[in-house]
C-alpha positions as CSV (number, residue, x, y, z in Angstrom):
1,X,120.5,42.1,97.1
2,X,118.9,38.7,96.9
3,X,121.0,36.0,94.6
4,X,119.5,33.3,93.1
5,X,122.1,30.8,91.2
6,X,121.1,27.6,89.2
7,X,123.8,24.8,88.4
8,X,122.5,22.6,85.2
9,X,120.7,20.0,87.2
10,X,118.1,22.4,87.9
11,X,118.2,23.9,84.3
12,X,117.7,20.7,82.0
13,X,114.3,22.1,80.6
14,X,116.2,24.9,79.9
15,X,119.4,24.2,78.7
16,X,117.6,22.3,75.5
17,X,120.7,22.0,73.0
18,X,123.2,23.6,75.4
19,X,125.6,21.8,77.3
20,X,126.9,23.4,81.1
21,X,130.3,23.0,82.4
22,X,132.5,24.4,85.5
23,X,132.7,28.0,85.8
24,X,136.1,28.8,84.3
25,X,135.9,32.7,85.5
26,X,138.2,33.5,88.4
27,X,135.8,33.8,91.7
28,X,137.4,37.2,92.2
29,X,136.3,38.3,88.5
30,X,132.7,38.1,89.3
31,X,132.9,38.9,92.8
32,X,131.7,42.6,92.7
33,X,128.8,41.6,90.6
34,X,127.7,39.1,93.0
35,X,128.2,41.5,96.2
36,X,125.9,43.9,94.6
37,X,128.4,46.5,92.6
38,X,125.7,46.8,89.8
39,X,122.4,46.3,91.3
40,X,121.2,47.7,87.9
41,X,122.1,44.0,86.3
42,X,119.1,41.4,86.7
43,X,120.9,38.6,85.1
44,X,124.2,37.4,83.4
45,X,124.7,34.5,81.2
46,X,128.3,33.8,79.9
47,X,128.6,31.1,77.2
48,X,132.3,29.9,75.5
49,X,132.6,27.2,72.9
50,X,128.9,26.4,73.2
51,X,128.7,25.9,76.7
52,X,127.5,27.8,79.8
53,X,130.3,28.7,81.9
54,X,128.5,31.2,84.2
55,X,125.3,32.6,85.3
56,X,123.8,34.5,88.2
57,X,120.5,36.0,88.6
58,X,119.6,39.0,90.9
59,X,116.6,41.4,92.2
60,X,114.5,38.6,92.2
61,X,115.1,37.4,88.6
62,X,115.5,33.5,88.3
63,X,116.6,31.1,85.7
64,X,112.9,30.5,84.7
65,X,111.8,34.1,85.0
66,X,110.8,36.0,81.5
67,X,112.2,39.2,81.2
68,X,111.7,42.2,79.1
69,X,114.1,42.1,76.2
70,X,112.9,45.6,75.0
71,X,114.7,46.7,71.8
72,X,117.2,43.6,71.5
73,X,114.2,41.9,70.3
74,X,114.9,44.4,67.0
75,X,117.8,41.8,66.4
76,X,115.6,38.7,66.5
77,X,113.5,40.7,64.1
78,X,116.4,40.8,61.7
79,X,116.9,36.9,62.0
80,X,113.2,36.3,61.0
81,X,113.7,38.3,57.9
82,X,116.6,36.5,57.1
83,X,115.0,33.1,57.8
84,X,112.1,34.5,55.1
85,X,114.7,35.3,52.7
86,X,116.4,32.0,53.1
87,X,113.4,29.8,52.4
88,X,111.9,31.9,49.4
89,X,109.2,33.9,51.2
90,X,110.5,37.0,50.3
91,X,113.1,37.5,47.1
92,X,115.8,40.1,48.9
93,X,116.0,43.1,50.8
94,X,115.8,45.1,47.9
95,X,112.0,44.7,47.5
96,X,109.6,47.6,47.8
97,X,108.0,47.7,51.3
98,X,104.6,48.9,50.2
99,X,104.0,46.5,47.5
100,X,103.5,43.8,50.6
101,X,100.3,46.1,52.0
102,X,97.2,45.6,49.4
103,X,94.8,45.3,51.9
104,X,95.3,48.8,53.2
105,X,94.5,50.3,49.9
106,X,96.3,53.8,49.9
107,X,98.7,55.0,52.4
108,X,99.3,58.5,53.7
109,X,102.2,61.0,53.3
110,X,103.6,59.8,50.2
111,X,106.2,62.5,49.7
112,X,110.0,61.9,49.7
113,X,109.9,58.6,47.6
114,X,108.3,56.9,50.1
115,X,106.9,54.2,47.9
116,X,110.4,53.6,46.7
117,X,111.5,52.5,50.3
118,X,113.1,49.0,50.4
119,X,113.4,46.3,53.0
120,X,116.6,47.2,53.3
121,X,115.9,50.9,54.2
122,X,114.1,49.5,57.0
123,X,116.6,47.3,58.1
124,X,119.2,49.9,58.3
125,X,116.8,52.7,59.9
126,X,117.0,54.7,57.1
127,X,113.3,54.4,56.2
128,X,113.0,58.4,55.8
129,X,110.1,58.6,58.6
130,X,109.5,61.5,60.9
131,X,110.6,59.7,63.7
132,X,113.8,59.6,65.7
133,X,113.8,58.0,69.0
134,X,117.5,57.7,69.3
135,X,117.9,61.0,70.9
136,X,114.1,61.0,71.6
137,X,113.4,64.0,69.6
138,X,110.4,62.6,68.2
139,X,109.6,59.3,69.5
140,X,106.5,57.9,67.4
141,X,106.4,54.4,70.0
142,X,104.2,56.0,72.1
143,X,102.0,57.5,69.7
144,X,102.0,54.4,68.2
145,X,100.5,52.2,70.7
146,X,97.7,54.6,71.4
147,X,96.2,53.3,68.2
148,X,94.6,50.0,67.2
149,X,96.7,49.1,64.5
150,X,100.2,49.6,64.7
151,X,101.4,48.4,61.4
152,X,99.0,50.7,59.6
153,X,100.3,53.6,61.8
154,X,103.7,53.0,60.8
155,X,102.8,52.7,57.4
156,X,101.5,56.0,57.1
157,X,104.0,58.1,58.9
158,X,104.9,61.3,57.7
159,X,108.4,61.0,55.6
160,X,111.3,63.5,56.6
161,X,113.8,62.2,54.3
162,X,114.4,60.3,51.1
163,X,114.6,56.3,51.7
164,X,118.0,55.2,52.3
165,X,119.8,58.4,52.7
166,X,119.4,59.2,56.7
167,X,120.0,57.1,59.8
168,X,116.9,57.7,62.1
169,X,116.2,54.8,65.0
170,X,112.5,54.2,65.4
171,X,110.3,51.1,66.5
172,X,108.2,51.5,63.4
173,X,110.6,50.2,60.6
174,X,110.7,46.6,62.8
175,X,106.8,46.8,63.0
176,X,106.5,47.1,59.3
177,X,109.2,44.0,58.8
178,X,106.9,41.9,60.8
179,X,103.9,42.9,58.8
180,X,106.1,42.1,55.6
181,X,107.1,38.6,56.9
182,X,103.3,38.0,57.8
183,X,102.3,39.1,54.5
184,X,104.9,37.1,52.7
185,X,104.4,34.0,54.5
186,X,100.5,33.8,54.9
187,X,100.8,33.2,58.6
188,X,100.8,35.0,62.0
189,X,104.3,36.4,62.8
190,X,104.2,34.5,66.0
191,X,103.5,31.2,64.3
192,X,106.5,31.8,61.6
193,X,108.8,32.2,64.7
194,X,107.8,29.8,66.7
195,X,108.1,27.5,63.9
196,X,111.4,28.5,62.1
197,X,113.4,29.9,65.1
198,X,112.5,29.5,68.3
199,X,111.1,25.7,68.2
200,X,114.4,24.7,66.4
201,X,116.4,26.5,69.3
202,X,114.5,24.8,72.0
203,X,113.0,28.2,73.1
204,X,109.6,27.4,74.1
205,X,108.7,30.1,77.2
206,X,108.3,33.6,75.9
207,X,105.5,36.2,75.8
208,X,104.7,38.5,72.9
209,X,103.0,41.8,72.8
210,X,100.7,42.3,70.4
211,X,98.6,45.5,69.1
212,X,94.7,45.0,69.4
213,X,94.4,43.8,65.8
214,X,96.7,41.1,66.9
215,X,100.0,42.0,65.0
216,X,103.0,41.2,67.2
217,X,105.4,43.6,68.6
218,X,108.6,43.5,66.5
219,X,110.5,46.5,67.9
220,X,110.5,45.2,71.5
221,X,108.5,44.3,74.8
222,X,109.1,40.7,74.0
223,X,109.6,38.7,77.1
224,X,112.0,35.7,77.5
225,X,114.5,33.9,79.8
226,X,117.9,35.2,79.6
227,X,119.1,31.6,78.8
228,X,117.3,31.9,75.7
229,X,118.7,35.2,74.9
230,X,122.3,33.2,74.9
231,X,120.8,30.8,72.8
232,X,120.1,33.8,70.2
233,X,123.8,34.8,70.7
234,X,125.0,31.2,69.9
235,X,122.9,31.1,66.7
236,X,124.6,34.1,65.5
237,X,128.1,33.1,66.8
238,X,127.7,29.5,64.9
239,X,126.9,31.7,61.6
240,X,123.2,30.4,62.0
241,X,124.1,26.7,62.6
242,X,122.4,25.1,65.9
243,X,123.3,21.5,66.4
244,X,124.4,21.0,63.2
245,X,121.5,22.4,61.6
246,X,121.2,25.6,59.3
247,X,118.2,27.9,61.2
248,X,119.2,30.9,59.3
249,X,121.7,31.4,56.5
250,X,125.4,32.0,57.1
251,X,124.8,34.5,54.3
252,X,122.4,36.2,56.1
253,X,124.5,36.7,59.6
254,X,127.2,37.8,58.0
255,X,125.5,40.8,55.9
256,X,123.0,41.6,58.7
257,X,125.6,42.0,61.5
258,X,128.3,43.8,59.4
259,X,128.9,47.3,60.4
260,X,127.1,49.5,58.0
261,X,126.6,52.9,59.5
262,X,128.7,54.9,62.0
263,X,126.6,56.2,64.8
264,X,127.8,59.8,64.9
265,X,129.1,61.0,68.7
266,X,128.1,57.8,70.1
267,X,130.1,55.0,72.2
268,X,128.4,52.3,74.5
269,X,131.7,51.7,76.4
270,X,132.3,55.6,76.3
271,X,129.0,55.9,78.3
272,X,129.4,53.2,80.7
273,X,132.6,55.3,82.1
274,X,134.7,52.1,82.2
275,X,138.2,53.0,83.3
276,X,141.3,51.7,81.4
277,X,139.6,51.4,78.0
278,X,139.7,53.3,74.8
279,X,136.1,54.0,73.4
280,X,135.3,53.4,70.1
281,X,132.6,54.4,67.7
282,X,129.3,52.0,67.5
283,X,128.1,51.0,64.2
284,X,124.7,49.5,63.0
285,X,123.7,47.0,60.6
286,X,120.5,45.2,60.3
287,X,119.6,45.5,63.7
288,X,122.6,44.4,65.2
289,X,125.5,46.7,66.4
290,X,129.1,46.3,66.5
291,X,132.0,48.1,68.6
292,X,135.4,47.6,69.6
293,X,136.6,46.7,72.7
294,X,139.9,48.2,73.0
295,X,142.3,48.2,75.9
296,X,146.0,48.0,76.3
297,X,146.0,44.4,76.7
298,X,143.5,43.3,74.1
299,X,140.9,44.6,71.5
300,X,137.9,42.5,70.3
301,X,135.0,43.2,68.2
302,X,131.3,42.8,69.7
303,X,128.4,42.5,67.8
304,X,125.4,43.2,70.0
305,X,121.8,43.5,70.2
306,X,120.9,46.5,72.7
307,X,117.7,47.2,74.5
308,X,116.7,49.8,76.8
309,X,117.9,49.3,80.5
310,X,120.7,47.0,79.8
311,X,119.3,43.8,77.7
312,X,122.2,42.9,75.3
313,X,123.0,39.6,73.6
314,X,126.7,40.1,72.6
315,X,128.8,38.0,70.4
316,X,132.6,38.1,70.8
317,X,133.5,35.8,67.7
318,X,137.6,35.7,68.4
319,X,136.9,34.2,72.1
320,X,133.8,32.0,70.7
321,X,132.3,33.5,73.4
322,X,128.2,34.9,73.9
323,X,127.4,36.9,77.3
324,X,123.7,38.2,77.8
325,X,122.5,40.6,80.0
326,X,119.1,41.8,81.4
327,X,118.9,45.0,83.5
328,X,116.4,47.5,85.1
329,X,118.2,50.7,84.5
330,X,115.5,52.1,82.1
331,X,116.6,55.6,80.6
332,X,119.8,56.0,82.5
333,X,123.4,55.6,81.5
334,X,123.8,52.9,83.7
335,X,122.0,50.5,81.4
336,X,125.7,50.7,79.4
337,X,127.5,49.0,82.7
338,X,127.5,45.7,81.4
339,X,130.3,46.9,79.1
340,X,132.2,47.8,81.9
341,X,131.5,44.3,83.5
342,X,132.3,42.6,80.1
343,X,135.4,44.6,79.9
344,X,136.9,44.0,83.5
345,X,135.7,40.9,84.6
346,X,135.1,38.7,81.7
347,X,137.3,39.3,78.7
348,X,140.2,39.8,80.9
349,X,140.2,36.2,81.9
350,X,139.0,33.8,78.8
351,X,141.1,32.6,76.4
352,X,141.3,32.6,72.5
353,X,139.7,29.5,70.6
């Protein structure tokens, strides 16, 4: 396995607003990773107390490579909605979804009180759409990508439940969130994101995926550097503050990352098959997850984003810690191995602030 390690001197451009200090993790803690025990991991960035303390890249990935964040980008979409609300473009999460799209005229499949759907329903994955990608029982994303207008496709989806009553993970809900932000702000989503999130954080190198009509994909397929994934985690850790300036409100960070819905019979740690750990249930918020890492020696709550293949922004507030992972285990339980790495190789060696 090809290993590439970049020290701060080589990362001055990437580390805008982020300092770096000598690795405080014992060499023995990361030795298994560096020797190829986890070939499914492409990159790791660890930051504590707002300083990068460890980073390694594998499988040809480098510090300047862009990596597909997959569904981890949904969490960034949540931040963008928070910013739009903070700035007054959108009143609240209680606004009705379909009022933002007069350009489409009428909509299909208006059963199950579809017009009563709120922004909050979309953020909680309780829109009621007849789509369910969590267990791949009805994956609408592939069908969406065959159309010219992914936003219109999502708005026209058939309903299976009354909004707000049933949790069903899907990519159409965040696609509509992006459309709402564009409609309310009267600017392309990519422009809004650059102006109010990426530029303030010094994130300048990334790549959007867009539909044929130009709508930016807000459910995934967004490419960015692992170091910039860590910056997003730091922003959440610091309750929306970056270099003593508010990028997104503390209120939104707290509201969007709190555990709202228990995902039944599911634990990321359990799937990772990590030993000497007690798997706990996973909870969902506004496109952010919560899960407790519990062993005989410690118990830390982790707020995180999650993307197929092993893409994670992890925030452990008790340790003032952020860990970003990128990976290549698409559609495999091995995409959960970063949780084993976190529990076995990182958390035991770091002290509380």
